[in-house]
N, C-alpha and C positions, 0 to 999 in steps of 0.2 A: 539622650536616650530616645526621645521621641523621634528625632530625625533619623536615627538608625532604624527604628521600627518602620517608618514610612519608606525608607530606601529599600528595606527588605521586602515589603509588600509590593513596591513598584517593580523591583527586579523579578519577583515571582510572577507578577502579572505579565510582564513583557516576555518572560521565558515561556509561559504557557501560550501566549499569542504566537510565538515563533513556531510552536509545534502544533498549532490548532489544525493545520491542513492534514496532519497525519491522523486521520480518523481510523480507529480500529474497526475491522470488518471481518467477514467470513464466519460469523456465528451460525448462519443458516447455510448448511452444506448444499441445499438445493438451489439457493440464490445468494451466493457470497457477496454480490454487488449491492444487495438491498440497502445497506447502510451508507453507501457512497452516493454522492450527488451526480447531477448530469455531467456527461463527458468524463466521468471518473470510473475506475474499475478497482476491484479488490486485488491487490498484489499478494497472492497466497505464499509466494516464495520468501517474502519478507518475514522477519521474526520480531514481533508479532505482525500478522498481516495488516496492511494499511491501504487506504484509498489513495490512488495516484492517477495521473493521466496515463493513457496507453504508453507502453514502453517502446523505445526505438530498437532497431536491429541490433542483435548481439546480446541483449539482456536476458537473464534467466527468466523462465516462465513455466507455468503449469497448464495454462488454457490459451486457446487461440484468441479469445476475446481481449486479453490483456495487452496484446501486441498491436502497435499502430498498423502493421501490415495484416492483422487478423490471422497470422500464421505462427504457431508455436510448434517448432519441429522437435520431436522427441525421438530418441533411438527406437528401433524396432524392438518390440517386446518390453517396452518400458511400463512400469507399474503406474497407477494413477498418481502416486505421490512423488514420482521421479520428475526432476526438473528437465526442461527442454531449453531451447534457445529461440528467441524471436528472429524470424527471417524477414 
């Protein structure tokens, strides 16, 4: 029984470490990247939003800053919550 308990806690620990890079962000609408570390941006199109490195071409985006190219192209007349594509 004790071994099973230790294995359970070890598995839980390693699972949490695997997802440690996915820090939740976007609580502050004025600065959604505030919770993210250096060279990381808040990916608002993720559900829930998480900190990640800048996105490559073709990935969905909402802001220019999240794209490696610094260009998030959205259709003309798009609302602030509409997704665009990194160029």
